[in-house]
C-alpha positions as CSV (number, residue, x, y, z in Angstrom):
1,M,103.8,88.2,96.5
2,S,103.1,84.9,98.1
3,S,106.0,82.7,99.1
4,G,107.0,79.4,97.6
5,S,105.5,78.1,94.4
6,E,101.9,79.2,95.3
7,A,100.3,81.6,92.9
8,P,99.7,85.0,94.4
9,T,96.2,86.1,95.5
10,S,94.5,89.1,93.8
11,G,95.4,91.3,96.8
12,E,99.1,90.2,96.7
13,Y,99.2,90.7,93.0
14,I,97.9,94.3,93.3
15,Q,100.1,95.1,96.3
16,H,103.2,93.8,94.5
17,H,102.5,96.0,91.4
18,L,102.0,99.1,93.5
19,Q,105.2,98.6,95.5
20,N,108.2,100.7,94.6
21,L,111.8,99.3,94.5
22,T,112.9,101.0,97.7
23,F,116.5,101.4,98.9
24,G,117.2,102.6,102.4
25,Q,118.5,101.8,105.9
26,H,117.1,98.7,107.6
27,A,116.2,98.4,111.2
28,D,119.5,96.7,112.0
29,G,121.5,99.7,110.5
30,S,122.4,98.1,107.2
31,W,121.5,99.6,103.8
32,G,119.7,97.7,101.1
33,I,116.6,97.0,99.1
34,A,113.3,96.6,101.0
35,H,111.5,93.2,100.6
36,G,107.9,94.3,101.1
37,A,105.9,97.3,102.1
38,A,106.6,96.8,105.8
39,E,110.4,97.0,105.3
40,A,110.0,100.1,103.0
41,A,107.9,101.8,105.7
42,E,110.5,101.1,108.4
43,M,113.1,102.8,106.2
44,G,111.4,106.2,106.8
45,F,111.8,109.5,105.0
46,W,115.3,109.0,103.7
47,A,114.4,105.9,101.6
48,F,114.9,106.1,97.9
49,H,112.4,104.8,95.3
50,V,115.0,103.5,92.9
51,D,112.6,102.6,90.1
52,T,111.1,106.1,90.1
53,L,114.5,107.8,90.0
54,V,115.9,105.6,87.2
55,W,112.8,105.8,84.9
56,S,112.5,109.5,85.5
57,L,116.1,110.0,84.5
58,I,115.8,107.7,81.5
59,L,112.7,109.5,80.2
60,G,114.2,112.9,80.9
61,F,117.4,112.1,79.0
62,S,115.3,110.6,76.2
63,F,113.4,113.9,75.9
64,F,116.7,115.9,75.9
65,F,118.5,113.9,73.3
66,M,115.4,113.5,71.1
67,F,114.7,117.3,70.9
68,R,118.5,118.1,70.7
69,S,118.8,115.7,67.7
70,V,115.9,117.4,65.9
71,A,117.3,120.8,66.7
72,K,120.7,119.9,65.2
73,K,119.3,118.4,62.1
74,A,116.7,121.1,61.5
75,S,116.8,122.9,58.2
76,S,114.9,125.5,56.2
77,G,113.9,122.8,53.7
78,V,111.0,120.4,53.9
79,P,111.0,118.9,57.4
80,S,110.7,115.2,58.2
81,H,107.5,113.9,59.8
82,F,109.3,113.6,63.1
83,Q,110.7,117.2,62.9
84,A,107.2,118.5,62.0
85,I,105.8,116.8,65.2
86,I,108.5,118.3,67.4
87,E,108.1,121.7,65.9
88,S,104.3,121.5,66.4
89,I,104.8,120.6,70.1
90,I,107.3,123.6,70.6
91,E,104.9,126.0,68.8
92,F,102.0,124.7,70.9
93,V,103.9,125.3,74.2
94,D,105.2,128.6,73.0
95,T,101.7,129.8,72.2
96,S,100.5,128.6,75.6
97,V,103.2,130.6,77.4
98,K,102.6,133.8,75.4
99,D,98.8,133.6,76.2
100,S,99.2,132.8,79.9
101,F,102.5,134.4,81.1
102,H,102.2,138.2,81.4
103,G,105.8,139.1,81.9
104,T,109.3,138.6,80.4
105,S,111.5,135.6,81.3
106,R,113.8,133.4,79.3
107,L,113.1,130.5,81.7
108,I,109.4,130.1,81.4
109,A,109.1,128.7,77.9
110,P,111.9,126.1,78.3
111,L,110.5,125.2,81.7
112,A,107.0,124.7,80.3
113,L,108.3,122.6,77.4
114,T,110.3,120.4,79.8
115,L,107.4,119.9,82.2
116,F,104.9,119.1,79.4
117,V,107.1,116.6,77.4
118,W,108.7,115.0,80.5
119,I,105.5,114.4,82.3
120,F,103.9,113.2,79.1
121,F,106.7,110.6,78.6
122,M,106.4,109.5,82.3
123,N,102.6,109.2,81.9
124,L,103.0,107.3,78.6
125,M,104.7,104.4,80.5
126,D,101.3,103.6,81.8
127,L,100.3,102.2,78.4
128,I,102.9,99.4,78.7
129,P,101.2,96.2,79.9
130,V,101.7,96.1,83.7
131,D,103.4,92.6,83.8
132,W,106.0,93.1,81.0
133,L,108.7,95.2,82.6
134,P,108.2,93.8,86.1
135,F,108.6,90.3,84.6
136,V,111.9,91.3,83.0
137,A,113.0,92.8,86.3
138,S,112.1,89.8,88.4
139,S,113.9,87.5,85.9
140,A,117.0,89.7,86.6
141,G,116.6,89.4,90.3
142,V,114.9,92.7,90.9
143,P,111.9,92.1,93.3
144,Y,109.8,95.2,92.4
145,Q,109.5,97.5,89.4
146,K,107.0,100.3,89.2
147,V,107.7,101.9,85.8
148,V,105.3,104.9,85.9
149,P,107.1,107.7,87.9
150,T,104.0,109.9,88.1
151,T,102.2,107.2,90.1
152,D,104.7,107.9,92.8
153,V,103.7,110.9,94.9
154,N,107.3,111.6,95.7
155,A,108.0,112.4,92.0
156,T,104.9,114.5,91.4
157,M,105.3,116.5,94.7
158,G,109.1,116.9,93.9
159,M,108.2,118.6,90.6
160,A,105.5,120.6,92.3
161,I,107.9,121.8,95.0
162,A,110.4,122.8,92.4
163,V,107.7,125.0,90.7
164,F,106.8,126.4,94.2
165,V,110.4,127.5,94.7
166,L,110.3,129.3,91.4
167,I,107.0,131.0,92.4
168,I,108.6,132.3,95.6
169,F,111.7,133.4,93.6
170,Y,109.8,135.3,90.9
171,S,107.5,136.9,93.5
172,I,110.5,138.2,95.5
173,R,112.3,139.3,92.4
174,A,109.3,141.3,91.1
175,K,108.2,142.8,94.4
176,G,111.2,142.7,96.7
177,M,111.2,140.9,100.0
178,K,109.3,143.8,101.6
179,G,106.6,143.8,98.9
180,F,106.3,140.0,99.1
181,M,105.8,140.1,102.9
182,A,103.4,143.0,102.5
183,E,101.2,141.0,100.2
184,L,101.0,138.2,102.8
185,V,99.7,140.5,105.6
186,F,97.8,143.2,103.7
187,N,95.7,141.0,101.4
188,P,92.8,140.5,101.0
189,L,91.9,142.9,103.8
190,N,94.0,146.0,103.9
191,P,93.4,147.7,107.2
192,K,94.9,151.0,106.1
193,Q,92.7,151.3,103.0
194,L,89.6,150.2,105.0
195,G,90.3,152.9,107.6
196,M,90.5,150.5,110.5
197,P,91.9,151.7,113.8
198,K,95.6,150.7,114.3
199,V,94.8,148.7,117.4
200,V,93.1,146.0,115.2
201,W,95.7,145.9,112.5
202,P,97.7,143.0,114.1
203,L,94.6,140.9,114.2
204,V,93.6,141.7,110.6
205,M,97.2,141.1,109.4
206,A,97.4,137.8,111.2
207,F,94.1,136.8,109.6
208,N,95.4,137.8,106.2
209,F,98.6,135.9,106.7
210,M,96.8,132.7,107.5
211,L,94.6,133.0,104.4
212,E,97.5,133.9,102.1
213,I,99.8,131.1,103.4
214,V,97.0,128.5,102.8
215,S,96.5,129.9,99.3
216,L,100.3,129.8,98.6
217,L,100.8,126.3,99.9
218,A,97.7,125.1,98.0
219,K,99.5,125.7,94.7
220,P,102.2,122.9,95.0
221,V,99.7,120.6,96.6
222,S,97.2,121.1,93.8
223,L,99.9,120.5,91.2
224,G,101.4,117.4,92.8
225,L,98.3,115.6,94.1
226,R,96.2,116.2,91.0
227,L,98.8,114.5,88.7
228,F,99.5,111.7,91.2
229,G,95.8,110.9,91.9
230,N,94.8,110.7,88.2
231,M,97.8,108.6,87.2
232,Y,97.6,106.3,90.2
233,A,93.9,105.6,89.5
234,G,94.7,104.8,85.9
235,E,97.5,102.5,86.9
236,L,95.2,100.7,89.3
237,I,92.6,100.1,86.6
238,F,95.3,98.6,84.3
239,I,96.3,96.3,87.2
240,L,92.7,95.2,87.7
241,I,92.3,94.5,84.0
242,A,95.5,92.5,84.1
243,L,94.0,90.2,86.7
244,I,91.4,89.2,84.0
245,F,94.2,87.7,81.9
246,T,94.7,84.9,84.4
247,A,91.1,84.6,85.5
248,G,90.3,81.5,83.3
249,S,91.0,77.8,83.7
250,G,91.0,74.9,81.3
251,F,91.5,75.3,77.5
252,V,88.4,77.5,76.9
253,G,89.3,79.8,79.8
254,A,93.1,79.9,79.6
255,G,94.0,78.4,76.2
256,L,97.2,76.6,75.6
257,S,98.8,78.3,78.6
258,S,96.7,76.0,80.8
259,L,98.9,73.1,79.7
260,F,101.8,74.5,81.7
261,G,100.0,75.1,85.0
262,E,101.4,78.0,87.1
263,H,104.8,78.2,85.5
264,I,104.5,79.1,81.8
265,P,107.9,78.9,80.0
266,A,109.4,82.0,78.4
267,W,109.6,80.4,75.0
268,F,105.8,80.0,74.9
269,W,105.3,83.8,75.3
270,I,108.1,84.5,72.8
271,L,106.5,82.2,70.2
272,A,103.1,83.7,70.9
273,T,104.4,87.3,70.5
274,A,106.2,86.4,67.3
275,T,103.1,84.9,65.9
276,V,101.0,88.0,66.6
277,F,103.7,90.3,65.1
278,T,104.0,88.1,62.0
279,T,100.2,88.5,61.4
280,L,100.5,92.3,61.8
281,W,103.5,92.4,59.5
282,M,101.7,90.4,56.8
283,N,98.8,92.9,57.0
284,L,101.2,95.8,56.8
285,K,102.7,94.2,53.6
286,G,99.3,93.7,52.1
287,K,99.4,89.9,52.2
288,L,96.4,89.8,54.6
289,S,93.3,91.8,54.5
290,T,92.2,93.8,57.6
291,K,89.2,91.5,58.1
292,K,91.4,88.4,58.0
293,T,94.0,90.0,60.2
294,L,91.4,90.7,62.9
295,W,90.1,87.1,62.8
296,F,93.6,85.7,62.9
297,L,94.5,87.9,65.9
298,L,91.4,86.9,67.8
299,A,92.2,83.2,67.1
300,E,95.8,83.6,68.2
301,L,94.8,85.4,71.4
302,F,92.3,82.7,72.2
303,L,94.8,79.9,71.6
304,V,97.4,81.6,73.8
305,G,95.2,82.5,76.8
306,G,91.6,81.6,76.1
307,L,88.6,83.8,76.7
308,A,90.1,85.4,79.8
309,F,93.2,86.6,77.7
310,V,91.0,87.8,74.8
311,G,88.7,89.7,77.2
312,G,91.6,91.2,79.1
313,Q,93.3,92.4,75.9
314,L,90.2,94.0,74.6
315,M,89.6,95.8,77.9
316,H,93.2,96.8,78.0
317,F,93.0,98.3,74.5
318,G,89.7,100.1,75.3
319,W,91.0,101.7,78.5
320,A,94.4,102.5,76.9
321,V,92.6,104.5,74.1
322,F,90.7,106.5,76.7
323,H,93.8,106.8,78.9
324,I,95.8,108.5,76.1
325,L,93.5,111.5,76.6
326,I,94.2,111.5,80.4
327,I,97.9,111.2,79.9
328,T,98.1,114.2,77.6
329,L,95.6,116.2,79.6
330,Q,97.4,115.8,82.9
331,A,100.7,116.9,81.4
332,F,99.0,119.9,79.8
333,I,97.2,120.9,83.1
334,F,100.5,120.6,85.1
335,M,102.2,122.8,82.5
336,M,99.4,125.4,82.3
337,L,99.0,125.7,86.1
338,S,102.7,126.2,86.5
339,I,102.7,129.0,83.9
340,V,99.7,130.7,85.5
341,Y,101.1,130.4,89.1
342,L,104.4,131.9,87.9
343,S,102.6,134.7,86.1
344,M,100.6,135.4,89.2
345,A,103.8,135.6,91.3
346,Q,104.9,138.6,89.3
347,T,101.6,140.4,89.5
348,H,101.2,143.2,92.1
349,H,98.1,142.8,94.2
């Protein structure tokens, strides 16, 4: 962000929202929070992305306690709507595991459920307007706050490497160390079966080893980078849309917020949010028709932020509706590929 009281440029705004809250060792040997991308880069490999770690843990524990609560309250009677949703998710994941994993393991189904729901929760954070939580964090003195863990390649590759370790473990458990190594050097070209002279076996085995290693390492890379790339692109689009919110000037372009200049007081946004929620509440209670509610909401958005704010909100809503599909699909793909890779690890070639 720009220093002083000047408003940030578009580039500074985007860079600020894409910067993680990084903790590590400074060049002078002291430990602390990085103030900018340059300081974060100087901290090197052993720097920690605090926001990624904190939000991952919060969402992981939310998943755990939510499902545990439903499991404890489950009964044979008529389930609640929430219990029915949880049971549908569990049944969906269980069916996916049975159809894709050809083996027996007590770990795969819980692992698949954890991956799907945890990644879905992390992806879902992308639907929160990009300025809300960073604004709260900056008000508390926290300079950066990137709230979508899956837009951090460290998080996605961390999960991918964990799955990769399980792939190696299941492969060695099913085939033994000798069988695992034999697959690396005797596939896809088996010199013995092809009747090759033994003098060329080392060359063929070295060729096979290079192919199999590339194939093996491609699995965690495909898992981690696919999820990161899709979610990072989605987050970037939300940030670009957010720039439209402040693109106007004057009353028509920026509404009543133009009266305050660059520093809009918190009470203004609280009052604006309360007005919008009051309109929605009156519609929910049947005191306002849907048509009148839509007109009131458009008028309120225009008064708050002008045409730029209305346009930004409409674009945010449109992209969010489409992004829900991406959020769910990416969680599903990560889960399914993990199941398939683990199933392949137990198969003898």
